[in-house]
Every structure is written in C-alpha cells, then in structure tokens.
Kinemage of the C-alpha trace (Angstrom):
@kinemage 1
@onewidth
@group {chain A} dominant
@subgroup {mainchain}
@vectorlist {calphas} color= white
{ca met a 1} P -23.822 3.911 14.978
{ca ile a 2} L -21.108 3.708 17.625
{ca val a 3} L -21.474 5.048 21.171
{ca gln a 4} L -18.527 4.616 23.517
{ca ile a 5} L -17.876 5.717 27.084
{ca thr a 6} L -14.584 5.275 28.925
{ca thr a 7} L -14.167 5.608 32.695
{ca pro a 8} L -11.107 4.814 34.798
{ca gln a 9} L -12.379 1.264 35.468
{ca met a 10} L -14.100 0.198 32.234
{ca glu a 11} L -15.269 0.899 28.695
{ca leu a 12} L -18.834 0.549 27.410
{ca trp a 13} L -19.566 0.307 23.683
{ca arg a 14} L -22.841 0.160 21.742
{ca ile a 15} L -22.274 -0.680 18.078
{ca gly a 16} L -25.150 -0.914 15.623
{ca gly a 17} L -25.283 -1.253 11.834
{ca gln a 18} L -22.641 -2.390 9.369
{ca phe a 19} L -19.375 -2.813 11.239
{ca ser a 20} L -16.180 -4.869 11.176
{ca asn a 21} L -12.818 -4.556 12.873
{ca leu a 22} L -9.313 -5.980 12.501
{ca pro a 23} L -7.789 -8.756 14.608
{ca his a 24} L -6.538 -7.385 17.915
{ca ala a 25} L -6.105 -8.256 21.611
{ca his a 26} L -6.322 -6.383 24.911
{ca glu a 27} L -3.471 -6.571 27.359
{ca gly a 28} L -4.711 -7.070 30.914
{ca glu a 29} L -8.392 -6.587 30.011
{ca phe a 30} L -11.433 -8.793 29.652
{ca gln a 31} L -14.053 -8.043 27.010
{ca val a 32} L -17.649 -9.306 26.949
{ca thr a 33} L -19.405 -9.009 23.580
{ca val a 34} L -23.201 -9.312 23.735
{ca pro a 35} L -25.322 -9.352 20.526
{ca val a 36} L -28.781 -7.910 21.231
{ca asn a 37} L -30.071 -7.669 17.652
{ca gly a 38} L -29.240 -9.597 14.491
{ca thr a 39} L -26.189 -11.844 14.159
{ca cys a 40} L -22.577 -11.221 15.127
{ca phe a 41} L -19.888 -13.209 13.293
{ca phe a 42} L -17.062 -13.506 15.786
{ca thr a 43} L -13.572 -14.982 15.430
{ca gln a 44} L -11.503 -15.660 18.522
{ca ala a 45} L -8.279 -17.680 18.793
{ca asn a 46} L -8.858 -18.909 15.220
{ca lys a 47} L -12.316 -20.267 16.097
{ca glu a 48} L -15.456 -18.870 14.453
{ca tyr a 49} L -18.679 -18.205 16.346
{ca met a 50} L -22.086 -17.109 15.070
{ca leu a 51} L -23.718 -15.205 17.936
{ca ser a 52} L -27.278 -13.894 18.273
{ca gly a 53} L -30.082 -13.398 20.790
{ca gly a 54} L -27.911 -12.663 23.798
{ca arg a 55} L -25.536 -15.593 23.184
{ca ser a 56} L -22.294 -13.906 24.109
{ca ile a 57} L -18.585 -14.467 24.245
{ca val a 58} L -15.792 -13.483 26.653
{ca gln a 59} L -12.330 -12.453 25.510
{ca his a 60} L -9.636 -12.986 28.139
{ca pro a 61} L -6.529 -10.783 28.155
{ca leu a 62} L -4.231 -11.254 25.134
{ca glu a 63} L -6.756 -13.369 23.193
{ca asn a 64} L -6.789 -12.322 19.536
{ca his a 65} L -10.286 -11.573 18.220
{ca tyr a 66} L -12.394 -9.623 15.718
{ca phe a 67} L -16.012 -9.546 14.541
{ca asn a 68} L -18.398 -8.163 11.963
{ca ile a 69} L -22.113 -7.392 11.953
{ca gly a 70} L -24.643 -6.403 9.302
{ca his a 71} L -26.839 -3.331 8.998
{ca asp a 72} L -29.636 -4.843 11.148
{ca ala a 73} L -27.397 -6.028 14.003
{ca glu a 74} L -26.337 -4.468 17.293
{ca val a 75} L -23.827 -5.513 19.941
{ca leu a 76} L -22.994 -4.302 23.450
{ca ile a 77} L -19.383 -4.470 24.597
{ca phe a 78} L -18.033 -4.354 28.155
{ca arg a 79} L -14.271 -4.030 28.625
{ca phe a 80} L -12.676 -4.076 32.057
{ca gly a 81} L -9.439 -5.029 33.759
{ca arg a 82} L -8.896 -7.794 36.304
{ca asn a 83} L -7.952 -5.162 38.882
{ca ser a 84} L -11.178 -3.250 38.231
{ca leu a 85} L -13.251 -6.131 39.552
{ca lys a 86} L -10.938 -6.615 42.510
{ca glu a 87} L -11.466 -2.974 43.504
{ca val a 88} L -15.248 -3.421 43.475
{ca val a 89} L -15.401 -6.777 45.299
{ca pro a 90} L -12.240 -8.424 46.678
{ca tyr a 91} L -12.201 -11.420 44.366
{ca thr a 92} L -8.690 -12.684 43.732
{ca glu a 93} L -9.387 -15.457 41.243
{ca leu a 94} L -11.376 -14.676 38.102
{ca glu a 95} L -12.003 -17.180 35.360
{ca phe a 96} L -14.931 -16.765 32.980
{ca ala a 97} L -16.333 -19.351 30.589
{ca ile a 98} L -15.928 -18.355 26.944
{ca arg a 99} L -19.624 -18.791 26.120
{ca gln a 100} L -22.152 -16.745 28.080
{ca glu a 101} L -25.835 -15.956 27.764
{ca phe a 102} L -27.906 -12.861 28.601
{ca asp a 103} L -31.516 -11.874 28.049
{ca pro a 104} L -31.232 -9.228 25.258
{ca ala a 105} L -34.099 -7.057 26.514
{ca thr a 106} L -32.879 -7.057 30.120
{ca ile a 107} L -29.257 -6.241 29.400
{ca ser a 108} L -30.262 -3.601 26.822
{ca gly a 109} L -32.391 -1.875 29.458
{ca tyr a 110} L -29.613 -1.915 32.009
{ca phe a 111} L -27.104 -0.741 29.401
{ca arg a 112} L -29.256 2.273 28.435
{ca arg a 113} L -29.551 3.256 32.090
{ca trp a 114} L -25.805 2.925 32.704
{ca met a 115} L -24.888 4.863 29.584
{ca gly a 116} L -27.434 7.559 30.456
{ca ala a 117} L -26.057 7.911 33.969
{ca leu a 118} L -22.472 8.199 32.718
{ca leu a 119} L -23.371 10.629 29.939
{ca glu a 120} L -25.333 12.804 32.333
{ca cys a 121} L -22.675 13.108 35.028
{ca asp a 122} L -19.789 15.477 34.615
{ca pro a 123} L -16.567 13.589 33.659
{ca thr a 124} L -14.822 15.206 36.619
{ca asp a 125} L -17.507 14.040 39.061
{ca arg a 126} L -15.677 10.885 40.042
{ca met a 127} L -18.041 9.836 42.816
{ca ala a 128} L -21.021 9.601 40.442
{ca gln a 129} L -18.912 7.600 37.990
{ca glu a 130} L -17.747 5.234 40.712
{ca glu a 131} L -21.295 4.306 41.704
{ca thr a 132} L -22.227 3.458 38.108
{ca glu a 133} L -18.953 1.572 37.566
{ca thr a 134} L -19.686 -0.473 40.666
{ca glu a 135} L -23.193 -1.330 39.494
{ca val a 136} L -21.980 -2.416 36.031
{ca leu a 137} L -19.043 -4.499 37.314
{ca gln a 138} L -21.106 -6.144 40.041
{ca phe a 139} L -23.767 -7.051 37.447
{ca leu a 140} L -21.099 -8.683 35.306
{ca leu a 141} L -19.527 -10.509 38.229
{ca gly a 142} L -22.912 -11.855 39.254
{ca ser a 143} L -24.041 -12.752 35.719
{ca leu a 144} L -20.975 -14.272 34.086
{ca val a 145} L -20.549 -18.023 34.367
{ca gly a 146} L -17.136 -19.187 35.578
{ca gly a 147} L -15.001 -19.624 38.657
{ca his a 148} L -14.937 -16.681 41.060
{ca val a 149} L -13.310 -17.175 44.424
{ca asn a 150} L -13.659 -14.526 47.128
{ca thr a 151} L -10.705 -15.026 49.495
{ca ser a 152} L -11.165 -11.831 51.506
{ca lys a 153} L -12.017 -12.225 55.210
{ca thr a 154} L -11.911 -8.495 55.968
{ca tyr a 155} L -14.945 -7.210 54.126
{ca cys a 156} L -18.509 -8.043 55.051
{ca asp a 157} L -22.031 -7.088 54.150
{ca leu a 158} L -24.163 -5.716 56.944
{ca pro a 159} L -27.803 -6.615 57.577
{ca val a 160} L -30.496 -3.955 57.564
{ca gly a 161} L -30.655 -1.952 60.765
{ca thr a 162} L -26.989 -2.192 61.788
{ca phe a 163} L -25.899 1.182 60.388
{ca ser a 164} L -26.682 3.202 63.497
{ca ser a 165} L -24.857 0.722 65.759
{ca asp a 166} L -21.799 0.270 63.575
{ca pro a 167} L -19.011 2.669 64.623
{ca tyr a 168} L -17.299 2.567 61.220
{ca leu a 169} L -20.432 3.498 59.330
{ca arg a 170} L -21.150 6.272 61.805
{ca gln a 171} L -17.690 7.581 60.974
{ca val a 172} L -18.671 7.548 57.300
{ca leu a 173} L -21.609 9.866 58.011
{ca glu a 174} L -19.425 12.145 60.113
{ca tyr a 175} L -16.844 12.261 57.327
{ca ile a 176} L -19.487 13.069 54.691
{ca his a 177} L -21.016 15.863 56.777
{ca thr a 178} L -17.564 17.377 57.287
{ca his a 179} L -16.350 17.035 53.696
{ca tyr a 180} L -19.468 17.086 51.479
{ca ser a 181} L -18.283 20.263 49.742
{ca asp a 182} L -14.934 18.628 48.914
{ca glu a 183} L -14.144 15.981 46.323
{ca ile a 184} L -15.071 12.612 47.868
{ca his a 185} L -14.380 9.163 46.447
{ca ile a 186} L -16.445 6.062 47.131
{ca asp a 187} L -13.296 4.102 47.942
{ca glu a 188} L -12.449 6.581 50.727
{ca leu a 189} L -15.834 5.988 52.341
{ca ala a 190} L -15.709 2.228 51.812
{ca ser a 191} L -12.284 2.157 53.476
{ca ile a 192} L -13.654 3.970 56.536
{ca ala a 193} L -16.515 1.443 56.692
{ca leu a 194} L -14.100 -1.501 56.250
{ca gln a 195} L -16.115 -2.801 53.316
{ca ser a 196} L -15.598 -3.375 49.634
{ca arg a 197} L -16.950 -0.662 47.361
{ca phe a 198} L -19.957 -2.765 46.327
{ca his a 199} L -20.897 -3.886 49.839
{ca phe a 200} L -20.495 -0.334 51.153
{ca ile a 201} L -22.840 1.188 48.563
{ca arg a 202} L -25.410 -1.537 49.200
{ca ser a 203} L -25.340 -1.311 53.010
{ca phe a 204} L -25.365 2.495 52.918
{ca lys a 205} L -28.435 2.528 50.678
{ca lys a 206} L -30.207 -0.033 52.902
{ca ala a 207} L -29.687 2.172 55.933
{ca ile a 208} L -30.192 5.669 54.478
{ca gly a 209} L -32.450 4.979 51.483
{ca val a 210} L -30.167 6.610 48.927
{ca thr a 211} L -26.676 5.934 47.585
{ca pro a 212} L -23.649 7.751 49.051
{ca tyr a 213} L -23.470 10.058 46.021
{ca gln a 214} L -27.167 10.920 46.248
{ca tyr a 215} L -26.706 11.668 49.963
{ca val a 216} L -23.753 13.987 49.293
{ca leu a 217} L -25.765 15.694 46.548
{ca arg a 218} L -28.695 16.183 48.947
{ca leu a 219} L -26.432 17.888 51.501
{ca arg a 220} L -24.978 20.151 48.826
{ca ile a 221} L -28.406 21.185 47.548
{ca glu a 222} L -29.716 21.831 51.072
{ca glu a 223} L -26.710 24.071 51.762
{ca ala a 224} L -27.198 25.805 48.387
{ca met a 225} L -30.796 26.586 49.346
{ca arg a 226} L -29.633 28.007 52.669
{ca leu a 227} L -27.036 30.203 50.952
{ca leu a 228} L -29.556 31.416 48.380
{ca glu a 229} L -31.964 32.330 51.175
{ca arg a 230} L -29.559 33.979 53.603
{ca thr a 231} L -26.687 35.429 51.581
{ca glu a 232} L -26.095 37.515 48.502
{ca lys a 233} L -23.564 35.096 47.048
{ca ser a 234} L -23.814 34.566 43.313
{ca val a 235} L -24.967 31.233 41.916
{ca ile a 236} L -21.489 30.633 40.474
{ca asp a 237} L -19.833 31.308 43.846
{ca ile a 238} L -22.266 28.960 45.582
{ca ser a 239} L -21.604 26.286 42.963
{ca cys a 240} L -17.838 26.499 43.435
{ca ser a 241} L -18.002 26.585 47.227
{ca leu a 242} L -20.078 23.379 47.357
{ca gly a 243} L -17.785 21.240 45.255
{ca phe a 244} L -19.728 21.105 42.003
{ca ser a 245} L -17.414 20.562 39.058
{ca ser a 246} L -19.120 23.299 37.028
{ca pro a 247} L -22.056 25.751 37.267
{ca ser a 248} L -23.943 23.672 34.673
{ca gln a 249} L -23.692 20.589 36.879
{ca phe a 250} L -24.997 22.648 39.801
{ca tyr a 251} L -27.905 23.986 37.733
{ca arg a 252} L -28.921 20.481 36.635
{ca ala a 253} L -28.712 19.031 40.141
{ca phe a 254} L -30.566 21.956 41.707
{ca ala a 255} L -33.338 21.913 39.107
{ca arg a 256} L -33.879 18.171 39.561
{ca ser a 257} L -34.129 18.587 43.320
{ca ala a 258} L -36.027 21.879 43.642
{ca gly a 259} L -37.988 21.844 40.397
{ca met a 260} L -36.651 25.284 39.438
{ca thr a 261} L -33.416 27.126 38.747
{ca pro a 262} L -31.409 28.649 41.615
{ca glu a 263} L -32.402 32.161 40.462
{ca lys a 264} L -36.100 31.283 40.492
{ca tyr a 265} L -35.727 29.710 43.933
{ca arg a 266} L -34.116 32.897 45.282
{ca ser a 267} L -36.730 35.169 43.713
{ca ser a 268} L -39.571 33.061 45.099
{ca leu a 269} L -38.503 33.597 48.711
C-alpha cells in the first residue's frame, strides 16, 4: 500500500507492506523516514540501520539511500526543501541530526489528519494547502533534533489581544473582506501582517478563533447564503462568483457549514 501526496512545498508518503527501492538521492531536499510499524532496514551513505518503533532517520540533500520493509511494516516519509522551511519560519541555518525519534501513535495520528486535509481540499485551493503545509513543516521544525538558528529580526509573534490594536493585522482583515471572493494566498496575508507564515496563522487564530482559510470560507458561505436568499442566481454561478475552484468544492463547504445542500437551503426559505 502506497499513498503519496505532493504539494508545492513538500511530499508526504505512507508506505505499508512489502516494499524496497533502489539507491537514490534528492537534490536540495531533506527526507525524514519514520517507521511506525514493524522494522525498516535502511541504508544511507553505506551505513546500515535497523529502524523500528518511531526510531527515525534524516536524509540530507544528495545523501544516497534506500530501504526495504516486510509485509507487516509501515513507514511515513516527509520530503521537503530547505527553502520550504525558510518560507514557513525565517530560519536560515538548518542542520538535523541523522537519528531522530518520534512516538509512533502520535505521529501516525497527525499524519492521518494532514493527509485527510490535503486529500479533501481541491488541488487548486492553494490557501487550504498552505495552512496544512505550514502545520506539517512547523511540526517537523519543532520536533527534529539539530541546530536551527533563527536570524530574522523582522518577524514576531503577537500576544493574545493585540490583533485589534495592530494596524498591520487590521489591514489583513480589510484585505480579506475586500478580496475573499478572489484567490488569496497565506503568504500575501502574512506579508501584510509583517509576520512569517507560521506566526501569522497562529496569531490570527488566537485573535479570531479560526484560521485565515476558515475565516475566508466563512465569508464566502455567508455571501452564498445571502445570494441564495435574495437572488435567482444558479448554484454554479454563485460558486464561480465566490472564488470556489469548482461547484463540488462549493457543495462540500456549504453542506459542512449549513448542514444541507445549497438547493435545500434555498427551498427552505
């Protein structure tokens, strides 16, 4: 069983059952291989490792490696570039220890949630992807042992309660309310707030109670309800006018929020 998801900033792999691959290396990318069931026989830079129970290994760019697992084993793989982490949090020096350790149950639970979120969102819905990317990469940055030096003096995290008094974050809200029906990227909003992507998402959620993507989605659904109530526009027209990537994405989002389809909502008025 192999499940793989690729986004602009990372790749996630879940590999279970009999599997082996050929020696290879990744140019410009780190890889973290985490065994969560059974034993993984890993070879890296001509050294052999027997990994199990969350005992993991990091492959730095250009390091030759390969592995094999048996029918009862399962591994999780995270692959990401140095620049991907810098875009999330402005770290300029990244060095990870080769040997790492995770709790198998904890990381498996997180991994299922991340994969589910990425599988559920439309591939063209970049803002939803960006929030999940940020969560995954920040988890890795906080969990991996090694030397991480944050040399940025520009970005800062804000304490609870400062959102309403911060002019940059007020500009974020104004921007969202003006452009919520357009394609919005997290990095655009973080730039307005003068924060890194990770710190922006965290401070926004502290102040508003939801993530930026969830807030944009709420505005779109509220406007969709208004249009269903007061106009004769078709559901497809409403979906397109509010920036949804497809009618199916609109249907899913509306049903989750309202508990019914757009047609049922209109007929119930």
